[in-house]
N, CA, C and O atoms as a GROMACS GRO file, in nm:
protein
  320
    1MET      N    1  -2.393   0.696   0.421
    1MET     CA    2  -2.291   0.657   0.515
    1MET      C    3  -2.248   0.782   0.594
    1MET      O    4  -2.226   0.888   0.536
    2THR      N    5  -2.238   0.768   0.724
    2THR     CA    6  -2.202   0.882   0.807
    2THR      C    7  -2.053   0.914   0.796
    2THR      O    8  -1.974   0.831   0.751
    3ILE      N    9  -2.017   1.033   0.839
    3ILE     CA   10  -1.876   1.073   0.836
    3ILE      C   11  -1.793   0.981   0.925
    3ILE      O   12  -1.679   0.950   0.891
    4PHE      N   13  -1.849   0.937   1.038
    4PHE     CA   14  -1.778   0.846   1.128
    4PHE      C   15  -1.738   0.719   1.054
    4PHE      O   16  -1.622   0.676   1.062
    5PHE      N   17  -1.832   0.658   0.983
    5PHE     CA   18  -1.802   0.534   0.912
    5PHE      C   19  -1.706   0.557   0.797
    5PHE      O   20  -1.621   0.472   0.770
    6LYS      N   21  -1.717   0.670   0.729
    6LYS     CA   22  -1.623   0.701   0.621
    6LYS      C   23  -1.482   0.712   0.676
    6LYS      O   24  -1.387   0.660   0.616
    7LYS      N   25  -1.467   0.780   0.789
    7LYS     CA   26  -1.334   0.793   0.851
    7LYS      C   27  -1.284   0.658   0.900
    7LYS      O   28  -1.166   0.626   0.888
    8PHE      N   29  -1.375   0.577   0.957
    8PHE     CA   30  -1.338   0.445   1.006
    8PHE      C   31  -1.286   0.357   0.893
    8PHE      O   32  -1.180   0.296   0.904
    9TYR      N   33  -1.362   0.352   0.782
    9TYR     CA   34  -1.320   0.270   0.669
    9TYR      C   35  -1.193   0.323   0.604
    9TYR      O   36  -1.110   0.245   0.557
   10ALA      N   37  -1.176   0.454   0.602
   10ALA     CA   38  -1.053   0.513   0.548
   10ALA      C   39  -0.933   0.471   0.633
   10ALA      O   40  -0.826   0.442   0.580
   11GLU      N   41  -0.950   0.467   0.765
   11GLU     CA   42  -0.841   0.427   0.854
   11GLU      C   43  -0.809   0.278   0.837
   11GLU      O   44  -0.692   0.240   0.836
   12VAL      N   45  -0.911   0.195   0.825
   12VAL     CA   46  -0.890   0.051   0.803
   12VAL      C   47  -0.816   0.029   0.671
   12VAL      O   48  -0.722  -0.050   0.664
   13LEU      N   49  -0.860   0.098   0.567
   13LEU     CA   50  -0.796   0.086   0.437
   13LEU      C   51  -0.650   0.132   0.442
   13LEU      O   52  -0.564   0.071   0.380
   14LYS      N   53  -0.623   0.238   0.516
   14LYS     CA   54  -0.485   0.287   0.530
   14LYS      C   55  -0.398   0.180   0.596
   14LYS      O   56  -0.285   0.157   0.552
   15GLU      N   57  -0.450   0.116   0.700
   15GLU     CA   58  -0.373   0.011   0.768
   15GLU      C   59  -0.344  -0.106   0.674
   15GLU      O   60  -0.236  -0.165   0.682
   16ILE      N   61  -0.437  -0.139   0.588
   16ILE     CA   62  -0.417  -0.249   0.493
   16ILE      C   63  -0.315  -0.211   0.387
   16ILE      O   64  -0.232  -0.293   0.349
   17LEU      N   65  -0.321  -0.088   0.340
   17LEU     CA   66  -0.236  -0.045   0.229
   17LEU      C   67  -0.097   0.001   0.271
   17LEU      O   68  -0.007   0.005   0.187
   18GLU      N   69  -0.077   0.036   0.397
   18GLU     CA   70   0.052   0.093   0.434
   18GLU      C   71   0.166  -0.006   0.412
   18GLU      O   72   0.149  -0.127   0.426
   19CYS      N   73   0.280   0.049   0.378
   19CYS     CA   74   0.400  -0.032   0.352
   19CYS      C   75   0.444  -0.098   0.483
   19CYS      O   76   0.450  -0.031   0.586
   20PRO      N   77   0.475  -0.229   0.482
   20PRO     CA   78   0.516  -0.297   0.604
   20PRO      C   79   0.657  -0.260   0.651
   20PRO      O   80   0.699  -0.302   0.758
   21VAL      N   81   0.729  -0.182   0.571
   21VAL     CA   82   0.865  -0.142   0.609
   21VAL      C   83   0.865  -0.001   0.668
   21VAL      O   84   0.913   0.019   0.780
   22CYS      N   85   0.812   0.096   0.594
   22CYS     CA   86   0.815   0.237   0.639
   22CYS      C   87   0.684   0.281   0.704
   22CYS      O   88   0.677   0.390   0.761
   23TYR      N   89   0.580   0.198   0.696
   23TYR     CA   90   0.448   0.226   0.755
   23TYR      C   91   0.383   0.354   0.700
   23TYR      O   92   0.302   0.417   0.768
   24GLU      N   93   0.419   0.390   0.578
   24GLU     CA   94   0.359   0.504   0.511
   24GLU      C   95   0.262   0.454   0.405
   24GLU      O   96   0.273   0.341   0.358
   25LEU      N   97   0.167   0.538   0.368
   25LEU     CA   98   0.079   0.508   0.256
   25LEU      C   99   0.162   0.520   0.130
   25LEU      O  100   0.219   0.626   0.104
   26PRO      N  101   0.172   0.414   0.049
   26PRO     CA  102   0.258   0.418  -0.069
   26PRO      C  103   0.220   0.528  -0.167
   26PRO      O  104   0.103   0.562  -0.184
   27LYS      N  105   0.323   0.582  -0.230
   27LYS     CA  106   0.305   0.682  -0.335
   27LYS      C  107   0.358   0.621  -0.463
   27LYS      O  108   0.468   0.566  -0.466
   28GLY      N  109   0.282   0.630  -0.569
   28GLY     CA  110   0.328   0.576  -0.698
   28GLY      C  111   0.311   0.427  -0.707
   28GLY      O  112   0.206   0.372  -0.670
   29ILE      N  113   0.413   0.360  -0.756
   29ILE     CA  114   0.408   0.216  -0.782
   29ILE      C  115   0.408   0.137  -0.652
   29ILE      O  116   0.487   0.164  -0.561
   30ILE      N  117   0.319   0.038  -0.644
   30ILE     CA  118   0.316  -0.055  -0.532
   30ILE      C  119   0.351  -0.192  -0.589
   30ILE      O  120   0.277  -0.247  -0.671
   31ALA      N  121   0.463  -0.246  -0.544
   31ALA     CA  122   0.508  -0.378  -0.591
   31ALA      C  123   0.438  -0.487  -0.511
   31ALA      O  124   0.397  -0.466  -0.397
   32MET      N  125   0.425  -0.604  -0.574
   32MET     CA  126   0.358  -0.717  -0.509
   32MET      C  127   0.440  -0.843  -0.535
   32MET      O  128   0.477  -0.871  -0.649
   33CYS      N  129   0.468  -0.919  -0.429
   33CYS     CA  130   0.541  -1.045  -0.446
   33CYS      C  131   0.446  -1.153  -0.496
   33CYS      O  132   0.326  -1.131  -0.509
   34ASN      N  133   0.501  -1.271  -0.523
   34ASN     CA  134   0.420  -1.382  -0.574
   34ASN      C  135   0.317  -1.432  -0.474
   34ASN      O  136   0.220  -1.498  -0.511
   35GLU      N  137   0.336  -1.400  -0.346
   35GLU     CA  138   0.241  -1.441  -0.242
   35GLU      C  139   0.133  -1.336  -0.217
   35GLU      O  140   0.040  -1.360  -0.140
   36GLY      N  141   0.146  -1.218  -0.281
   36GLY     CA  142   0.044  -1.114  -0.268
   36GLY      C  143   0.076  -1.004  -0.169
   36GLY      O  144  -0.004  -0.913  -0.151
   37HIS      N  145   0.193  -1.010  -0.104
   37HIS     CA  146   0.233  -0.902  -0.012
   37HIS      C  147   0.278  -0.782  -0.093
   37HIS      O  148   0.331  -0.798  -0.203
   38HIS      N  149   0.257  -0.663  -0.040
   38HIS     CA  150   0.295  -0.544  -0.114
   38HIS      C  151   0.395  -0.459  -0.036
   38HIS      O  152   0.413  -0.475   0.084
   39ILE      N  153   0.459  -0.368  -0.110
   39ILE     CA  154   0.560  -0.279  -0.052
   39ILE      C  155   0.570  -0.156  -0.142
   39ILE      O  156   0.546  -0.165  -0.262
   40CYS      N  157   0.606  -0.042  -0.084
   40CYS     CA  158   0.620   0.078  -0.166
   40CYS      C  159   0.748   0.070  -0.249
   40CYS      O  160   0.842  -0.002  -0.214
   41SER      N  161   0.751   0.144  -0.357
   41SER     CA  162   0.866   0.138  -0.447
   41SER      C  163   0.994   0.188  -0.381
   41SER      O  164   1.102   0.139  -0.412
   42ASN      N  165   0.984   0.286  -0.290
   42ASN     CA  166   1.104   0.334  -0.221
   42ASN      C  167   1.168   0.225  -0.137
   42ASN      O  168   1.290   0.206  -0.142
   43CYS      N  169   1.089   0.154  -0.060
   43CYS     CA  170   1.142   0.048   0.025
   43CYS      C  171   1.187  -0.072  -0.057
   43CYS      O  172   1.284  -0.139  -0.020
   44MET      N  173   1.119  -0.101  -0.167
   44MET     CA  174   1.158  -0.213  -0.251
   44MET      C  175   1.300  -0.193  -0.304
   44MET      O  176   1.378  -0.288  -0.310
   45SER      N  177   1.334  -0.070  -0.343
   45SER     CA  178   1.468  -0.045  -0.394
   45SER      C  179   1.574  -0.063  -0.286
   45SER      O  180   1.689  -0.096  -0.316
   46LEU      N  181   1.537  -0.042  -0.160
   46LEU     CA  182   1.631  -0.061  -0.050
   46LEU      C  183   1.650  -0.208  -0.013
   46LEU      O  184   1.757  -0.247   0.034
   47LEU      N  185   1.547  -0.289  -0.035
   47LEU     CA  186   1.551  -0.429   0.008
   47LEU      C  187   1.594  -0.525  -0.102
   47LEU      O  188   1.589  -0.647  -0.082
   48LYS      N  189   1.635  -0.475  -0.215
   48LYS     CA  190   1.687  -0.557  -0.326
   48LYS      C  191   1.589  -0.663  -0.372
   48LYS      O  192   1.626  -0.778  -0.396
   49GLU      N  193   1.463  -0.623  -0.384
   49GLU     CA  194   1.358  -0.705  -0.444
   49GLU      C  195   1.322  -0.831  -0.365
   49GLU      O  196   1.273  -0.928  -0.424
   50LYS      N  197   1.345  -0.832  -0.235
   50LYS     CA  198   1.301  -0.943  -0.150
   50LYS      C  199   1.188  -0.896  -0.060
   50LYS      O  200   1.199  -0.792   0.005
   51CYS      N  201   1.081  -0.970  -0.057
   51CYS     CA  202   0.966  -0.936   0.026
   51CYS      C  203   1.004  -0.942   0.174
   51CYS      O  204   1.059  -1.043   0.218
   52PRO      N  205   0.976  -0.837   0.252
   52PRO     CA  206   1.010  -0.840   0.394
   52PRO      C  207   0.922  -0.936   0.474
   52PRO      O  208   0.957  -0.973   0.586
   53THR      N  209   0.809  -0.974   0.418
   53THR     CA  210   0.717  -1.063   0.488
   53THR      C  211   0.751  -1.210   0.466
   53THR      O  212   0.751  -1.289   0.561
   54CYS      N  213   0.781  -1.248   0.340
   54CYS     CA  214   0.804  -1.390   0.310
   54CYS      C  215   0.938  -1.420   0.244
   54CYS      O  216   0.970  -1.536   0.218
   55GLN      N  217   1.017  -1.316   0.215
   55GLN     CA  218   1.150  -1.329   0.154
   55GLN      C  219   1.148  -1.379   0.010
   55GLN      O  220   1.252  -1.419  -0.043
   56ARG      N  221   1.032  -1.378  -0.054
   56ARG     CA  222   1.024  -1.418  -0.195
   56ARG      C  223   1.054  -1.298  -0.284
   56ARG      O  224   1.057  -1.184  -0.238
   57SER      N  225   1.076  -1.326  -0.411
   57SER     CA  226   1.110  -1.223  -0.508
   57SER      C  227   0.988  -1.142  -0.548
   57SER      O  228   0.876  -1.193  -0.551
   58TYR      N  229   1.010  -1.014  -0.581
   58TYR     CA  230   0.903  -0.929  -0.631
   58TYR      C  231   0.888  -0.937  -0.781
   58TYR      O  232   0.776  -0.924  -0.832
   59GLY      N  233   0.995  -0.957  -0.854
   59GLY     CA  234   0.985  -0.959  -1.000
   59GLY      C  235   0.934  -0.826  -1.050
   59GLY      O  236   0.978  -0.720  -1.005
   60SER      N  237   0.839  -0.830  -1.143
   60SER     CA  238   0.785  -0.706  -1.200
   60SER      C  239   0.634  -0.692  -1.174
   60SER      O  240   0.566  -0.622  -1.249
   61CYS      N  241   0.584  -0.757  -1.071
   61CYS     CA  242   0.440  -0.750  -1.040
   61CYS      C  243   0.406  -0.618  -0.972
   61CYS      O  244   0.474  -0.575  -0.879
   62ARG      N  245   0.298  -0.555  -1.022
   62ARG     CA  246   0.245  -0.434  -0.959
   62ARG      C  247   0.105  -0.463  -0.908
   62ARG      O  248   0.033  -0.546  -0.964
   63ASN      N  249   0.068  -0.395  -0.803
   63ASN     CA  250  -0.066  -0.409  -0.747
   63ASN      C  251  -0.146  -0.284  -0.785
   63ASN      O  252  -0.153  -0.188  -0.708
   64TYR      N  253  -0.207  -0.288  -0.904
   64TYR     CA  254  -0.281  -0.173  -0.955
   64TYR      C  255  -0.402  -0.138  -0.869
   64TYR      O  256  -0.434  -0.020  -0.853
   65VAL      N  257  -0.467  -0.238  -0.813
   65VAL     CA  258  -0.584  -0.212  -0.728
   65VAL      C  259  -0.540  -0.134  -0.604
   65VAL      O  260  -0.605  -0.036  -0.566
   66ALA      N  261  -0.433  -0.178  -0.540
   66ALA     CA  262  -0.383  -0.106  -0.422
   66ALA      C  263  -0.339   0.035  -0.459
   66ALA      O  264  -0.360   0.128  -0.381
   67GLU      N  265  -0.279   0.052  -0.577
   67GLU     CA  266  -0.238   0.186  -0.621
   67GLU      C  267  -0.359   0.278  -0.635
   67GLU      O  268  -0.355   0.393  -0.592
   68CYS      N  269  -0.467   0.228  -0.694
   68CYS     CA  270  -0.589   0.308  -0.709
   68CYS      C  271  -0.651   0.342  -0.574
   68CYS      O  272  -0.693   0.455  -0.552
   69PHE      N  273  -0.657   0.244  -0.484
   69PHE     CA  274  -0.711   0.269  -0.350
   69PHE      C  275  -0.626   0.373  -0.276
   69PHE      O  276  -0.681   0.461  -0.210
   70ALA      N  277  -0.494   0.363  -0.288
   70ALA     CA  278  -0.405   0.457  -0.218
   70ALA      C  279  -0.428   0.600  -0.268
   70ALA      O  280  -0.433   0.693  -0.188
   71VAL      N  281  -0.442   0.617  -0.398
   71VAL     CA  282  -0.466   0.750  -0.454
   71VAL      C  283  -0.600   0.804  -0.405
   71VAL      O  284  -0.609   0.919  -0.362
   72ASN      N  285  -0.704   0.722  -0.411
   72ASN     CA  286  -0.837   0.766  -0.368
   72ASN      C  287  -0.842   0.791  -0.217
   72ASN      O  288  -0.915   0.880  -0.172
   73LEU      N  289  -0.767   0.714  -0.140
   73LEU     CA  290  -0.763   0.736   0.004
   73LEU      C  291  -0.698   0.870   0.036
   73LEU      O  292  -0.744   0.941   0.125
   74LYS      N  293  -0.592   0.905  -0.036
   74LYS     CA  294  -0.528   1.035  -0.016
   74LYS      C  295  -0.625   1.148  -0.048
   74LYS      O  296  -0.628   1.249   0.022
   75ILE      N  297  -0.702   1.132  -0.154
   75ILE     CA  298  -0.800   1.234  -0.192
   75ILE      C  299  -0.909   1.246  -0.086
   75ILE      O  300  -0.944   1.357  -0.046
   76SER      N  301  -0.962   1.133  -0.039
   76SER     CA  302  -1.069   1.138   0.061
   76SER      C  303  -1.020   1.193   0.194
   76SER      O  304  -1.094   1.264   0.262
   77LYS      N  305  -0.896   1.162   0.232
   77LYS     CA  306  -0.841   1.217   0.357
   77LYS      C  307  -0.826   1.368   0.347
   77LYS      O  308  -0.841   1.438   0.448
   78ALA      N  309  -0.798   1.418   0.229
   78ALA     CA  310  -0.785   1.563   0.210
   78ALA      C  311  -0.920   1.633   0.225
   78ALA      O  312  -0.926   1.751   0.260
   79LEU      N  313  -1.028   1.560   0.198
   79LEU     CA  314  -1.162   1.619   0.208
   79LEU      C  315  -1.212   1.628   0.352
   79LEU      O  316  -1.299   1.710   0.381
   80TYR      N  317  -1.159   1.545   0.442
   80TYR     CA  318  -1.209   1.543   0.580
   80TYR      C  319  -1.114   1.615   0.670
   80TYR      O  320  -1.138   1.624   0.791
   0.00000   0.00000   0.00000
């Protein structure tokens, strides 16, 4: 895979993973509502556990896959 495609896919992944409130790549825990929307833990604490997309509760669901992708994306961005 060329560097162009690696950068392209990294940018697409960043857009998918970014928090819909602060538009940052989440650090640490990524919460997920019952509908599958995600938010960073900093913004979740500000919004009192209501999803900004659908207004449903977050409960205690975490999105481990998104957390792993976010960590790996940060590492790959540091390499380029």
